[in-house]
N, C-alpha and C positions, 0 to 999 in steps of 0.2 A: 671880405671878398666883394664889398661894395665898390663901385666906382671902377669896374674893369674896363669900361669903354675907353678905347684909346690907348690901352696898355699893350706892350709886347707880350707875347706868349711867355717869355722868360720872366718877365715882372709879374704876370698872372700867377706862374707856378711859385715864385718866391713868396708872394702874398698868401697863397694857399698853404705852403709849408709853414710859414710864421703863424698863421692862424691855427693850424692843427697843434703845432707846439705849445702854443699859448692856452689852448683848451685844457679845462681840468679833466674831461672825460675823453679819452682817446680809444676808439673801439678797434677791434680786429678788423671790421668790415671797412672803417674809415681808412685804416692802414693800407688795407689791399686796394681800395678805390684809388688812393693817391699813388700807390706803387704802379698801378696800371696806367694811370694818366702819364707817369713820368716814363714809363717804358714806352708809350706811344711817342712821346716828345724825343725820347733819345734815338729810338729806331728811326725816327724821320730826319733828324738833325746830326746824328753822329754817324757818318756813313761807314767808318771802319766797323763800327759796333753793328750796324745794319747788315752788313755782308756776312759777318759771323753768325748772326741770328737766323739769316736765311739758309746758311749752309746746314744749320741744325733744324730747319723746318720749324722755327719759332717766330711768330709775327704776331702783332697785336690782336690779329683775330683768332689766333690758336692759343695764346696765353691768357688765361683766366686768373691765375692766382700768383702771389708774389713769389711763392716757393719754386715756380716754374719758369722765372725769368732767367735767361741764359747768364751764368756767371762768368766774369772776365777774369782770367789768371792775373794775379797782382803783378807779376813780372812783365805783362804787356804794357805797363805804364812806362817801362825803360825803353821799349822798342818802337812804340807808336804814339800818334797824338790822339788821345780820347777826349774830344770836346765837341759840344754841340755849337759852339761859337768859334770865330776865328781866333786862335790863341793870341794874336796880336792885340786883341781887344780886352784880354783879361786884366782885371785889376791887380790880382796877384797870381804868382806861380809859386807853388810849394814844390820842393825838390827833395828826393830821398837822399840819404847819406851816401849813396853810391855803393858800388861793388869793387872787387878786385880788378875788373875791367875798366873801372871808372865811368861806367854808365850810370846816370842818374835818372830815376823816374820823375815825371813831372806831372802835376795835377793843376789844371787851370781853373781859376775862379773868376768869373765875370764881374761879380761884386761879392763882398764879404758878409752882407747882412745876414744871410742864413747861417753861414759857418759861425759867425760871431754869437748869433742868438742862440744857435744849438749849444755852444761852449757855455755860455753865461748861464743859461737855465739849468743845464746838467751839473756843472761845477757848484753852483748854489746849493743844489738839492744834495748832492753826493759828497761834496768835501766841507762846505760851510756849515751845513747842518744847523740852521738856526741862527747862527752868528752872522751879524750884518758886516762887521769889518774885523780883521785880525792884522797884526803886524807880520809882515812876511820878509823872509830872506830867500832870494832866488839864486840857485846855484846853476846858472845857465847864462849864455850871452843875451844881450838885449836884442830886440826886434831890428834895430838899426844895424847892429853887427851882422845878423843872419836874417835878412829879409826874406829868403827863401825857405826858412825853416818853419814848419807848421808848429812845432813845440815852441819856438820862440814866440811866435803869435799867441799861442795858448797861454804862456806864463806871464806874457805882456798884459793880456786881457785880464788874467787873475788878479795881478797886482793893481791894475787900474780900477777895476770894479769892486775889489773885495779887500784890497790891501789898505791899511791906514796910511796916512801922509808920509809917515817916517819908515815905510816900507823900502827896501833897496835891494839892488843887485850885490851879491857877495863875490861874484866871478870879476876878476879884473885881469885884462890881457890874457884871457882864456886860462887863468889859474885862480885858484881859490885864495882870496885874500883872508889868510887865517888870523891875522891880528884883528881884521874887522869882524870876521865870524865870531871868534871868541869874545870881543867887545860886546856884540850883540847878544850872545847867549848869557853872558854875565849880567847884561842889563836886564834882559828878560827875567832871570831869576830874582833879581832885586825888586822889579815892578811888579812882579807877580801877575802879569797880564800874559794871556795866551800868545804863544809864538807859533808861527807856521814856516817850517823849512821845506822848500819845493825845488825840485830838479831832476836831471836824469840820473838814473840809478847808479851809473858809473861815477858821476860827480860825488854822490853820496859815499860811494866805497872810498874814493880818494880822501873825502873829508874825515871818515872813520878812521883811516890809516894815519892821518896828520894827527888827530886827536889822541890817538893811542901813543903815537910817538912822543907827544908833548905831555903826556900823563894827565890829560884834561877830561873830566866828567862833569856833567851838569844835571840839574834836576829841574827841567823846565816846567812853569806853572800848570796847573790843572787846566785841561782844555786844549793844550798845545797839540800840534799835530805835524805830521810829515807826509808829503807826497812825493813818491818816486815813480819813474816811468821809462820805458825804453830798454831794460835790460842792461847788460853790461857792454855789449858791442865790441868786444875785444879791445876796449879802452880802459879796463881796469881788470884786476885779478878776478877770476870766477869766484863767486861765493854761493855756498848753499844757501837757499832762501831762509832757513830756520837761523842759520848763522847771521845772516844780513840783518834780520829784524831784531834779533837778540842783541846784536851789537849796537843797533839803533837805540834800544831800550837802556842798556848799559852805559852809553856814552851821552845820551840826552834826557834820560828819564821819561821818555815818551813810550806808554804802553804799546804793545803791538797792535792792540785793538784800535789805536789812533794813527797807525801807519798804514796809508791808503795807497795802493798802486794804481795808476791810471794805464789802461791798455788803449793805445790809440795808434794810428799809422797815417802817414802822408796821404795815401790814396783814399782815405775815409774823411768825412767831414763831422763825424760824431765819435765821442770816446766812451769806453767803458770803465766802470770802477768797481772795487770790491768794498766790503764794509769792515775793512781792516784785515790784519794778518796774524790774528791769534793762532789761526791754523793755516798751513799751506799745503797744497795749493788753494788759495781762496777762490770763491765764486765771483765771476765777473758779470755784471748786468749792465744793461743799457737803458735809455729813455725810451718811451713809446715809439720813436720815429726811427728805430733800428731794430732789426730781427736777425737772428743768427740761426743756421743750420750746421749740423755736424754730418759730413757725408763721407761716404767711401770714394776716395779720388779716381779710382778707375771706372766706376760706375756712375758717378754723379748722384747716387740715390742716397737718401738719408739713412744713417745707421740705426741699429737698435739702441734704444735708451740705455745709458750706462757703458756703452762701447765707445772706444775712442775713435776719432776721425779727423778730418780736416775741416777746418772752420770756413763757412761761407757767410758773409755779412751782407744784408740787404739795408742800406743806409738811405732814407729818403732825402736827407740833406745834402746827398751827391747829385744834384739835380742837372749839373753841367756835363759830367762825365758818364758814369754808368752807376746805377744804384747798387748792383749786386756783383761782389768780388770774391773770387776763390783765393784764399790766403794761403801761406805756407806755414800755418800755425796748426798745431795738434790740440785738440780739445776733447772734453767729455760733456755731453749735455746734462745740465742739472735744472731744477725747477727755476724757470725764469732767467736762466742764464746757463754759464758754461765754466769749467775749470780749464785753464790753459796749461798745457803740458810742455810746451816748448816747440821748437821748430820740427818740420817733418824729416823724416829719415827712412831709409829703406823703401818698402813698397809705397807708402805715401809720398815720398819724394819723387819716385818714378812717375806716379800718377799725375803729380803737379807738373813736372816736365813735360809729359805727354800733352797735357792740356795746354801749356804754353806753345808748344809746337804746332798744334792744331789751330789755335787762335791765329797765330802768326801766318799760317799757311793760308787760311781762309781770308785773311785781311790783305793779301798780296794785291789783290784786284784794285784796290782803292788807295794804296800807298806806294810811294817810290821806293 
């Protein structure tokens, strides 16, 4: 935080966040102090959000704890511009995969420094686990092919920072190159060096189907691992999670304990991981710069421990949009994390819909 003189407020915040992420000891008090600093910044500069907060009687004077920061419903990103800067000045715009209406949520990033640093530190700790480099096969399009995809950026960084020089993308023309995949898996077996296969969950389902059709199974070397993310998104057959991870073990020889699921979203700048999927649902945890509440969607209050509710994430790395997001994911609070139970339905879905309606209604005064 030295040399702040002459820096913009945005650059000061980025410096503050990277310093916090870098520190070995991150306390609850420090998290709360930065969350309050970001709330003041976003209240002042994100006028859509400011109006929403004022309607709820929440201002930097009245909000003292991160848990009290007003949460923005995740679908608001599809309807409104949530940004502290002019979106035209954003270095990157990440977009959601869309809906049946074709509306895509947009998340504006003035600079990628904080997003990248958050991803690299977290990935190193949670997926690499002491290994400096590992050969990677990526089952997803490149960043050049999908410049508005946060997952494409994530996997590109993983390969760039932690992949060996012979790591490569296995997806060609939006299809898995099975000849290349089988060649790489056979080579990994021969060389006896750990191999990491990473991609969207639905891509792995397609891969498993193809390997089964071709009667191919492998026993990848000790230390090999698999990362999946994003669920099946109607792009592959739905699979029971136990069946999914059992099939990975049968086809690749990778124990379920080395099958890591990453939980992230376009509207966040930080990812959650589990410690393998020996049992499902696994417990997802995040780094010290993101916190999660499990709430009742109709009241917005924290639910009793062990009771399911809707997940609210407070992500300090979301410095330009809003730190605190009401998701449409169900979960149960666990020690230092949560179990992810799927999408909201019934009462929970109704509560989330009402939250979106309230947000859009109160924001109309500052949007066209």
